[in-house]
C-alpha positions in Angstrom: 42.2 11.7 -9.0 42.3 12.8 -5.4 39.9 11.8 -2.7 38.0 14.6 -1.1 36.0 14.4 2.1 32.8 16.4 1.3 31.1 15.5 4.6 33.7 17.4 6.8 34.2 20.2 4.5 32.8 23.4 5.9 30.5 25.4 3.6 31.9 28.5 1.9 30.7 31.8 3.4 29.6 34.6 1.2 30.6 38.1 2.2 32.6 39.0 5.3 33.6 36.4 7.8 32.2 36.9 11.3 34.7 37.3 13.9 34.8 34.6 16.5 34.1 35.6 20.0 36.0 34.0 22.7 34.9 34.0 26.4 37.5 34.5 28.9 37.7 32.2 31.9 37.3 35.1 34.2 33.9 36.2 32.8 31.1 34.4 34.6 27.7 33.7 32.9 24.9 36.1 33.7 22.8 35.1 36.7 19.4 33.6 36.0 16.3 35.6 36.9 13.8 34.2 39.4 10.8 32.6 37.6 8.2 35.0 38.9 5.5 33.9 36.4 5.9 30.2 37.5 5.5 31.3 41.2 2.3 33.2 40.5 0.7 30.3 38.6 1.6 27.9 41.3 0.1 30.2 44.0 -3.1 30.6 42.0 -3.5 26.8 41.6 -2.9 26.2 45.3 -5.4 28.9 46.3 -8.0 27.4 43.9 -7.5 23.9 45.3 -7.9 25.2 48.9 -11.1 27.0 48.0 -12.4 23.8 46.4 -11.7 21.8 49.6 -13.3 24.5 51.7 -16.5 24.5 49.6 -17.0 20.7 49.8 -16.2 20.5 53.5 -19.8 20.6 54.8 -21.6 19.2 51.7 -22.4 15.8 53.3 -24.3 17.6 56.2 -26.2 19.8 53.8 -27.4 16.7 51.9 -28.7 15.1 55.2 -30.7 18.3 56.0 -32.3 18.3 52.6 -33.4 14.6 52.8 -35.2 15.0 56.1 -34.7 15.3 59.8 -31.9 13.4 61.4 -33.1 10.8 63.9 -31.2 10.9 67.1 -30.0 7.8 68.9 -32.3 8.4 71.8 -35.4 7.9 69.6 -34.3 4.5 68.3 -35.5 1.5 70.1 -32.8 -1.0 71.0 -32.8 -4.1 68.9 -31.5 -7.6 69.5 -27.9 -8.1 68.7 -27.5 -10.4 65.7 -25.1 -13.3 65.6 -22.4 -12.4 63.0 -22.1 -16.1 62.1 -25.9 -16.6 61.6 -27.1 -17.2 58.1 -29.7 -14.8 56.6 -33.2 -16.2 56.1 -33.8 -18.3 53.0 -35.2 -16.2 50.2 -38.6 -17.0 48.9 -38.5 -18.7 45.5 -40.3 -16.8 42.8 -39.6 -19.2 40.0 -41.9 -22.2 39.3 -40.0 -23.8 36.5 -38.6 -26.6 38.7 -42.1 -27.9 39.5 -43.2 -27.4 35.9 -40.3 -29.4 34.5 -40.9 -32.3 36.9 -44.4 -32.8 35.7 -44.0 -31.8 32.1 -44.0 -34.3 29.3 -42.3 -33.4 26.0 -43.4 -34.9 22.7 -40.7 -35.4 20.2 -41.4 -36.1 16.5 -38.8 -38.8 15.6 -38.6 -39.4 11.8 -38.6 -43.0 10.6 -35.2 -44.5 10.1 -34.8 -45.2 6.4 -32.3 -47.7 5.1 -29.7 -46.2 2.8 -30.3 -46.6 -0.9 -26.5 -47.0 -1.7 -23.8 -49.1 -0.2 -20.2 -47.9 -0.1 -17.3 -50.0 -1.2 -13.6 -49.1 -0.9 -11.1 -50.3 -3.4 -7.5 -50.3 -2.3 -5.6 -51.7 -5.2 -5.8 -53.4 -8.6 -3.0 -55.8 -9.5 -2.0 -58.0 -12.5 -1.0 -61.0 -10.4 -2.7 -62.9 -7.6 0.4 -62.7 -5.4 0.5 -58.9 -5.4 -3.2 -58.8 -4.4 -2.6 -61.3 -1.6 0.3 -59.2 -0.3 -2.0 -56.1 -0.1 -4.7 -58.2 1.6 -2.2 -59.3 4.2 -1.1 -55.7 4.9 -4.8 -54.7 5.3 -5.3 -57.7 7.6 -2.5 -56.5 9.9 -4.5 -53.3 10.4 -7.4 -55.3 11.7 -9.6 -55.0 8.6 -11.0 -57.6 6.4 -10.7 -57.3 2.6 -11.8 -59.3 -0.5 -10.0 -60.1 -3.7 -12.1 -60.2 -6.9 -10.9 -61.3 -10.3 -12.1 -59.0 -13.1 -11.6 -59.6 -16.8 -10.7 -56.4 -18.6 -9.8 -55.4 -22.2 -6.1 -55.8 -21.3 -6.4 -59.0 -19.4 -7.2 -60.2 -15.9 -7.1 -57.8 -12.9 -7.1 -58.7 -9.2 -8.9 -56.0 -7.2 -8.5 -55.7 -3.4 -11.6 -54.1 -1.9 -13.3 -53.6 1.6 -16.9 -53.4 2.3 -19.8 -53.1 1.6 -20.5 -50.4 4.1 -24.0 -49.1 4.8 -22.7 -45.7 6.1 -20.1 -43.5 4.6 -18.7 -42.7 8.0 -17.6 -46.2 8.7 -15.9 -46.4 5.3 -14.1 -43.1 6.0 -13.0 -44.4 9.4 -11.4 -47.5 7.8 -9.8 -45.4 5.1 -8.1 -43.2 7.8 -6.8 -46.4 9.5 -5.3 -47.5 6.2 -3.8 -44.1 5.6 -2.0 -44.2 8.9 -0.5 -47.5 7.9 0.8 -46.0 4.6 -1.9 -47.3 2.2 -3.0 -44.1 0.4 -4.5 -45.5 -2.8 -7.9 -46.4 -1.4 -11.0 -44.7 -2.7 -14.8 -44.9 -2.1 -17.3 -46.1 -4.6 -21.1 -46.1 -4.6 -22.6 -49.5 -5.2 -26.4 -49.7 -5.8 -28.3 -52.4 -3.9 
């Protein structure tokens, strides 16, 4: 099978082939005509712009005549020359809120502070042996927090739970939990403990 290049192949012509015209070097191209239409459009635009400028030439003087008579300099009384560095007079205050706020008393209704009904406790681990619980307590102590170990008897035996708290506010418990998370202790969770 032979390879054919279909991209460079010229299309087949139907009918008679057109003769190729060759231009001789001695023949010069036809000279271009002068763009008469472009010249006429340009002249019309320039004339229109000139008329526009001529029509607005005296419009400022016409406005002054319509507003009223022009006062000549001879009729104006001479005034004192003002110092350019002088400050303008102090403006008159039209607001009175400053005086009102100085003498105003505001009554605020402050609700009574109620003690929280729940305490929060955070448990950080539950271990089978006392030594593992002591190790966790030591890691927590290195973070500057105090924890307790409680022994709980379960169905599968004794468990040693490491917990922090009790906390009156959840915010404080969350703050300590974030401190422990930064230290790599991620197993802590909050519990509600009724008073």
